[in-house]
N, CA, C and O atoms as a GROMACS GRO file, in nm:
protein
  332
    1MET      N    1   1.270  -1.107   0.402
    1MET     CA    2   1.256  -1.052   0.534
    1MET      C    3   1.283  -0.909   0.534
    1MET      O    4   1.378  -0.863   0.470
    2ALA      N    5   1.198  -0.829   0.608
    2ALA     CA    6   1.212  -0.690   0.605
    2ALA      C    7   1.329  -0.642   0.690
    2ALA      O    8   1.351  -0.699   0.797
    3ARG      N    9   1.400  -0.547   0.651
    3ARG     CA   10   1.516  -0.491   0.723
    3ARG      C   11   1.465  -0.380   0.820
    3ARG      O   12   1.528  -0.351   0.922
    4VAL      N   13   1.352  -0.319   0.786
    4VAL     CA   14   1.290  -0.227   0.872
    4VAL      C   15   1.166  -0.296   0.930
    4VAL      O   16   1.085  -0.351   0.855
    5PRO      N   17   1.153  -0.294   1.064
    5PRO     CA   18   1.039  -0.372   1.120
    5PRO      C   19   0.901  -0.314   1.082
    5PRO      O   20   0.887  -0.193   1.070
    6PHE      N   21   0.806  -0.394   1.064
    6PHE     CA   22   0.669  -0.352   1.032
    6PHE      C   23   0.610  -0.289   1.163
    6PHE      O   24   0.637  -0.338   1.272
    7VAL      N   25   0.536  -0.188   1.151
    7VAL     CA   26   0.457  -0.132   1.256
    7VAL      C   27   0.329  -0.217   1.272
    7VAL      O   28   0.248  -0.225   1.180
    8GLN      N   29   0.312  -0.279   1.389
    8GLN     CA   30   0.197  -0.362   1.416
    8GLN      C   31   0.088  -0.273   1.467
    8GLN      O   32   0.114  -0.165   1.520
    9ASP      N   33  -0.040  -0.322   1.450
    9ASP     CA   34  -0.155  -0.246   1.489
    9ASP      C   35  -0.149  -0.196   1.630
    9ASP      O   36  -0.184  -0.082   1.660
   10ILE      N   37  -0.104  -0.287   1.719
   10ILE     CA   38  -0.106  -0.256   1.864
   10ILE      C   39  -0.005  -0.149   1.895
   10ILE      O   40  -0.018  -0.082   1.998
   11ASP      N   41   0.094  -0.129   1.814
   11ASP     CA   42   0.212  -0.028   1.836
   11ASP      C   43   0.177   0.097   1.762
   11ASP      O   44   0.248   0.197   1.780
   12ALA      N   45   0.078   0.102   1.684
   12ALA     CA   46   0.047   0.218   1.594
   12ALA      C   47  -0.008   0.332   1.673
   12ALA      O   48  -0.078   0.309   1.771
   13SER      N   49   0.021   0.456   1.635
   13SER     CA   50  -0.040   0.570   1.692
   13SER      C   51  -0.192   0.574   1.643
   13SER      O   52  -0.232   0.500   1.553
   14PRO      N   53  -0.265   0.658   1.705
   14PRO     CA   54  -0.411   0.665   1.656
   14PRO      C   55  -0.428   0.704   1.519
   14PRO      O   56  -0.520   0.658   1.453
   15ASP      N   57  -0.336   0.796   1.468
   15ASP     CA   58  -0.351   0.837   1.328
   15ASP      C   59  -0.304   0.723   1.230
   15ASP      O   60  -0.361   0.707   1.122
   16VAL      N   61  -0.204   0.650   1.270
   16VAL     CA   62  -0.161   0.538   1.183
   16VAL      C   63  -0.261   0.429   1.194
   16VAL      O   64  -0.290   0.364   1.094
   17ARG      N   65  -0.318   0.404   1.309
   17ARG     CA   66  -0.418   0.298   1.324
   17ARG      C   67  -0.537   0.331   1.238
   17ARG      O   68  -0.595   0.240   1.178
   18ALA      N   69  -0.577   0.460   1.227
   18ALA     CA   70  -0.690   0.495   1.140
   18ALA      C   71  -0.649   0.469   0.993
   18ALA      O   72  -0.729   0.416   0.915
   19ALA      N   73  -0.531   0.504   0.956
   19ALA     CA   74  -0.483   0.470   0.813
   19ALA      C   75  -0.483   0.326   0.783
   19ALA      O   76  -0.515   0.284   0.672
   20PHE      N   77  -0.446   0.242   0.889
   20PHE     CA   78  -0.446   0.095   0.872
   20PHE      C   79  -0.592   0.050   0.852
   20PHE      O   80  -0.618  -0.032   0.764
   21GLU      N   81  -0.686   0.099   0.931
   21GLU     CA   82  -0.820   0.062   0.917
   21GLU      C   83  -0.882   0.100   0.782
   21GLU      O   84  -0.961   0.025   0.725
   22ALA      N   85  -0.844   0.217   0.732
   22ALA     CA   86  -0.885   0.267   0.598
   22ALA      C   87  -0.834   0.170   0.489
   22ALA      O   88  -0.907   0.126   0.400
   23ALA      N   89  -0.699   0.139   0.505
   23ALA     CA   90  -0.642   0.042   0.407
   23ALA      C   91  -0.710  -0.091   0.409
   23ALA      O   92  -0.738  -0.149   0.304
   24ASN      N   93  -0.738  -0.142   0.530
   24ASN     CA   94  -0.808  -0.270   0.540
   24ASN      C   95  -0.953  -0.262   0.479
   24ASN      O   96  -0.998  -0.360   0.419
   25SER      N   97  -1.019  -0.156   0.491
   25SER     CA   98  -1.145  -0.139   0.433
   25SER      C   99  -1.134  -0.131   0.281
   25SER      O  100  -1.217  -0.188   0.211
   26PHE      N  101  -1.036  -0.064   0.232
   26PHE     CA  102  -1.012  -0.035   0.084
   26PHE      C  103  -0.957  -0.157   0.007
   26PHE      O  104  -0.998  -0.189  -0.105
   27ASN      N  105  -0.860  -0.225   0.079
   27ASN     CA  106  -0.794  -0.331   0.008
   27ASN      C  107  -0.812  -0.476   0.072
   27ASN      O  108  -0.765  -0.577   0.021
   28GLY      N  109  -0.881  -0.473   0.184
   28GLY     CA  110  -0.901  -0.602   0.256
   28GLY      C  111  -0.776  -0.641   0.335
   28GLY      O  112  -0.771  -0.753   0.387
   29ARG      N  113  -0.675  -0.555   0.345
   29ARG     CA  114  -0.559  -0.589   0.418
   29ARG      C  115  -0.475  -0.457   0.429
   29ARG      O  116  -0.501  -0.356   0.363
   30VAL      N  117  -0.370  -0.466   0.520
   30VAL     CA  118  -0.277  -0.360   0.525
   30VAL      C  119  -0.148  -0.405   0.466
   30VAL      O  120  -0.088  -0.500   0.519
   31ALA      N  121  -0.098  -0.345   0.359
   31ALA     CA  122   0.021  -0.387   0.292
   31ALA      C  123   0.144  -0.371   0.375
   31ALA      O  124   0.151  -0.274   0.450
   32ASN      N  125   0.241  -0.456   0.368
   32ASN     CA  126   0.359  -0.452   0.438
   32ASN      C  127   0.433  -0.321   0.409
   32ASN      O  128   0.500  -0.268   0.497
   33SER      N  129   0.422  -0.270   0.292
   33SER     CA  130   0.485  -0.143   0.258
   33SER      C  131   0.430  -0.025   0.346
   33SER      O  132   0.503   0.063   0.393
   34MET      N  133   0.298  -0.031   0.364
   34MET     CA  134   0.232   0.068   0.450
   34MET      C  135   0.285   0.057   0.600
   34MET      O  136   0.309   0.157   0.669
   35ARG      N  137   0.300  -0.067   0.642
   35ARG     CA  138   0.351  -0.095   0.775
   35ARG      C  139   0.491  -0.040   0.795
   35ARG      O  140   0.527  -0.001   0.906
   36VAL      N  141   0.574  -0.036   0.686
   36VAL     CA  142   0.708   0.010   0.700
   36VAL      C  143   0.699   0.165   0.699
   36VAL      O  144   0.763   0.234   0.779
   37PHE      N  145   0.622   0.214   0.612
   37PHE     CA  146   0.602   0.366   0.598
   37PHE      C  147   0.540   0.413   0.725
   37PHE      O  148   0.560   0.531   0.754
   38ALA      N  149   0.470   0.342   0.803
   38ALA     CA  150   0.405   0.390   0.922
   38ALA      C  151   0.502   0.444   1.029
   38ALA      O  152   0.462   0.507   1.127
   39HIS      N  153   0.633   0.417   1.006
   39HIS     CA  154   0.730   0.484   1.102
   39HIS      C  155   0.731   0.629   1.078
   39HIS      O  156   0.784   0.699   1.165
   40SER      N  157   0.681   0.684   0.974
   40SER     CA  158   0.661   0.813   0.940
   40SER      C  159   0.516   0.850   0.919
   40SER      O  160   0.472   0.853   0.805
   41PRO      N  161   0.439   0.878   1.025
   41PRO     CA  162   0.297   0.895   1.006
   41PRO      C  163   0.256   1.000   0.912
   41PRO      O  164   0.146   0.993   0.858
   42ALA      N  165   0.342   1.106   0.888
   42ALA     CA  166   0.310   1.208   0.796
   42ALA      C  167   0.299   1.160   0.650
   42ALA      O  168   0.228   1.220   0.570
   43ILE      N  169   0.372   1.050   0.617
   43ILE     CA  170   0.368   0.986   0.487
   43ILE      C  171   0.258   0.896   0.472
   43ILE      O  172   0.199   0.888   0.364
   44VAL      N  173   0.221   0.822   0.582
   44VAL     CA  174   0.113   0.717   0.577
   44VAL      C  175  -0.022   0.779   0.538
   44VAL      O  176  -0.102   0.718   0.467
   45LYS      N  177  -0.043   0.893   0.583
   45LYS     CA  178  -0.179   0.951   0.557
   45LYS      C  179  -0.198   0.978   0.408
   45LYS      O  180  -0.312   0.991   0.364
   46PHE      N  181  -0.094   0.988   0.328
   46PHE     CA  182  -0.105   1.012   0.184
   46PHE      C  183  -0.101   0.894   0.102
   46PHE      O  184  -0.140   0.899  -0.015
   47LEU      N  185  -0.054   0.778   0.158
   47LEU     CA  186  -0.032   0.651   0.079
   47LEU      C  187  -0.167   0.596   0.022
   47LEU      O  188  -0.174   0.565  -0.097
   48LEU      N  189  -0.267   0.586   0.101
   48LEU     CA  190  -0.393   0.522   0.053
   48LEU      C  191  -0.455   0.610  -0.056
   48LEU      O  192  -0.496   0.556  -0.159
   49PRO      N  193  -0.463   0.740  -0.041
   49PRO     CA  194  -0.519   0.817  -0.160
   49PRO      C  195  -0.433   0.806  -0.286
   49PRO      O  196  -0.484   0.800  -0.398
   50LEU      N  197  -0.305   0.802  -0.266
   50LEU     CA  198  -0.216   0.784  -0.385
   50LEU      C  199  -0.242   0.648  -0.444
   50LEU      O  200  -0.257   0.638  -0.566
   51GLN      N  201  -0.249   0.548  -0.368
   51GLN     CA  202  -0.274   0.411  -0.413
   51GLN      C  203  -0.406   0.407  -0.488
   51GLN      O  204  -0.415   0.345  -0.595
   52ALA      N  205  -0.509   0.472  -0.434
   52ALA     CA  206  -0.639   0.464  -0.493
   52ALA      C  207  -0.633   0.534  -0.638
   52ALA      O  208  -0.689   0.482  -0.734
   53VAL      N  209  -0.567   0.645  -0.648
   53VAL     CA  210  -0.562   0.711  -0.777
   53VAL      C  211  -0.482   0.628  -0.875
   53VAL      O  212  -0.515   0.626  -0.993
   54LEU      N  213  -0.377   0.560  -0.830
   54LEU     CA  214  -0.297   0.489  -0.924
   54LEU      C  215  -0.355   0.357  -0.968
   54LEU      O  216  -0.331   0.311  -1.079
   55GLN      N  217  -0.435   0.294  -0.878
   55GLN     CA  218  -0.480   0.161  -0.906
   55GLN      C  219  -0.628   0.141  -0.936
   55GLN      O  220  -0.664   0.039  -0.994
   56LYS      N  221  -0.716   0.237  -0.899
   56LYS     CA  222  -0.858   0.210  -0.916
   56LYS      C  223  -0.910   0.289  -1.039
   56LYS      O  224  -0.889   0.409  -1.051
   57GLU      N  225  -0.974   0.221  -1.124
   57GLU     CA  226  -1.036   0.282  -1.238
   57GLU      C  227  -1.147   0.377  -1.191
   57GLU      O  228  -1.219   0.343  -1.097
   58GLY      N  229  -1.165   0.497  -1.254
   58GLY     CA  230  -1.258   0.586  -1.218
   58GLY      C  231  -1.209   0.689  -1.116
   58GLY      O  232  -1.273   0.792  -1.099
   59LEU      N  233  -1.100   0.664  -1.048
   59LEU     CA  234  -1.046   0.751  -0.950
   59LEU      C  235  -0.915   0.821  -1.004
   59LEU      O  236  -0.841   0.885  -0.930
   60GLY      N  237  -0.894   0.804  -1.126
   60GLY     CA  238  -0.771   0.875  -1.190
   60GLY      C  239  -0.684   0.786  -1.273
   60GLY      O  240  -0.611   0.834  -1.360
   61CYS      N  241  -0.691   0.654  -1.247
   61CYS     CA  242  -0.601   0.564  -1.327
   61CYS      C  243  -0.649   0.557  -1.473
   61CYS      O  244  -0.768   0.545  -1.502
   62LYS      N  245  -0.554   0.566  -1.561
   62LYS     CA  246  -0.583   0.559  -1.702
   62LYS      C  247  -0.571   0.417  -1.762
   62LYS      O  248  -0.616   0.392  -1.874
   63LEU      N  249  -0.511   0.327  -1.687
   63LEU     CA  250  -0.489   0.188  -1.734
   63LEU      C  251  -0.603   0.098  -1.693
   63LEU      O  252  -0.660   0.110  -1.584
   64ASP      N  253  -0.633   0.009  -1.780
   64ASP     CA  254  -0.738  -0.093  -1.742
   64ASP      C  255  -0.671  -0.199  -1.654
   64ASP      O  256  -0.548  -0.209  -1.644
   65ALA      N  257  -0.759  -0.277  -1.589
   65ALA     CA  258  -0.713  -0.379  -1.486
   65ALA      C  259  -0.612  -0.475  -1.543
   65ALA      O  260  -0.514  -0.509  -1.477
   66LYS      N  261  -0.634  -0.518  -1.663
   66LYS     CA  262  -0.540  -0.622  -1.721
   66LYS      C  263  -0.402  -0.559  -1.747
   66LYS      O  264  -0.302  -0.624  -1.719
   67THR      N  265  -0.394  -0.433  -1.801
   67THR     CA  266  -0.262  -0.367  -1.822
   67THR      C  267  -0.196  -0.340  -1.682
   67THR      O  268  -0.076  -0.362  -1.668
   68ARG      N  269  -0.268  -0.296  -1.584
   68ARG     CA  270  -0.212  -0.276  -1.451
   68ARG      C  271  -0.154  -0.406  -1.399
   68ARG      O  272  -0.040  -0.402  -1.351
   69ALA      N  273  -0.218  -0.517  -1.403
   69ALA     CA  274  -0.180  -0.650  -1.356
   69ALA      C  275  -0.052  -0.686  -1.430
   69ALA      O  276   0.044  -0.727  -1.364
   70LEU      N  277  -0.044  -0.673  -1.561
   70LEU     CA  278   0.076  -0.708  -1.636
   70LEU      C  279   0.191  -0.621  -1.594
   70LEU      O  280   0.302  -0.673  -1.582
   71ALA      N  281   0.175  -0.492  -1.572
   71ALA     CA  282   0.280  -0.406  -1.524
   71ALA      C  283   0.330  -0.447  -1.384
   71ALA      O  284   0.450  -0.441  -1.359
   72MET      N  285   0.245  -0.486  -1.298
   72MET     CA  286   0.285  -0.525  -1.161
   72MET      C  287   0.364  -0.656  -1.170
   72MET      O  288   0.466  -0.673  -1.102
   73ILE      N  289   0.319  -0.745  -1.253
   73ILE     CA  290   0.382  -0.873  -1.262
   73ILE      C  291   0.527  -0.849  -1.321
   73ILE      O  292   0.624  -0.907  -1.272
   74LYS      N  293   0.537  -0.765  -1.426
   74LYS     CA  294   0.668  -0.736  -1.493
   74LYS      C  295   0.763  -0.668  -1.391
   74LYS      O  296   0.879  -0.708  -1.380
   75VAL      N  297   0.718  -0.567  -1.317
   75VAL     CA  298   0.805  -0.497  -1.220
   75VAL      C  299   0.842  -0.596  -1.106
   75VAL      O  300   0.956  -0.595  -1.059
   76SER      N  301   0.750  -0.676  -1.063
   76SER     CA  302   0.793  -0.770  -0.963
   76SER      C  303   0.899  -0.869  -1.008
   76SER      O  304   0.991  -0.901  -0.932
   77ALA      N  305   0.885  -0.922  -1.138
   77ALA     CA  306   0.985  -1.007  -1.193
   77ALA      C  307   1.120  -0.936  -1.209
   77ALA      O  308   1.224  -0.994  -1.179
   78LEU      N  309   1.118  -0.814  -1.254
   78LEU     CA  310   1.241  -0.747  -1.273
   78LEU      C  311   1.316  -0.717  -1.139
   78LEU      O  312   1.439  -0.710  -1.133
   79ASN      N  313   1.235  -0.701  -1.035
   79ASN     CA  314   1.295  -0.676  -0.898
   79ASN      C  315   1.306  -0.805  -0.823
   79ASN      O  316   1.330  -0.802  -0.702
   80GLU      N  317   1.291  -0.918  -0.886
   80GLU     CA  318   1.305  -1.044  -0.823
   80GLU      C  319   1.217  -1.048  -0.695
   80GLU      O  320   1.261  -1.103  -0.593
   81CYS      N  321   1.100  -0.995  -0.697
   81CYS     CA  322   1.014  -0.994  -0.581
   81CYS      C  323   0.955  -1.126  -0.559
   81CYS      O  324   0.917  -1.195  -0.654
   82ARG      N  325   0.946  -1.167  -0.430
   82ARG     CA  326   0.894  -1.299  -0.407
   82ARG      C  327   0.743  -1.305  -0.402
   82ARG      O  328   0.687  -1.414  -0.400
   83TYR      N  329   0.675  -1.191  -0.399
   83TYR     CA  330   0.527  -1.200  -0.403
   83TYR      C  331   0.470  -1.093  -0.484
   83TYR      O  332   0.348  -1.085  -0.499
   0.00000   0.00000   0.00000
């Protein structure tokens, strides 16, 4: 359960709502982490470009999809993440 409430679409400012729409187009969803960071709109506008560079081949990421997936699973396990 989140300790900081998620910003919902209906409560989001126009800038944050635009970032949510972009995230939904890019990822098919708005990540909960983005909904938490949405409390600071100045940060949210940089999250999606950063995520794209880190995760998408051809946009700057040096790791192949399999290596990225293994890294995410390992970090999630180390942090006892439920999802």
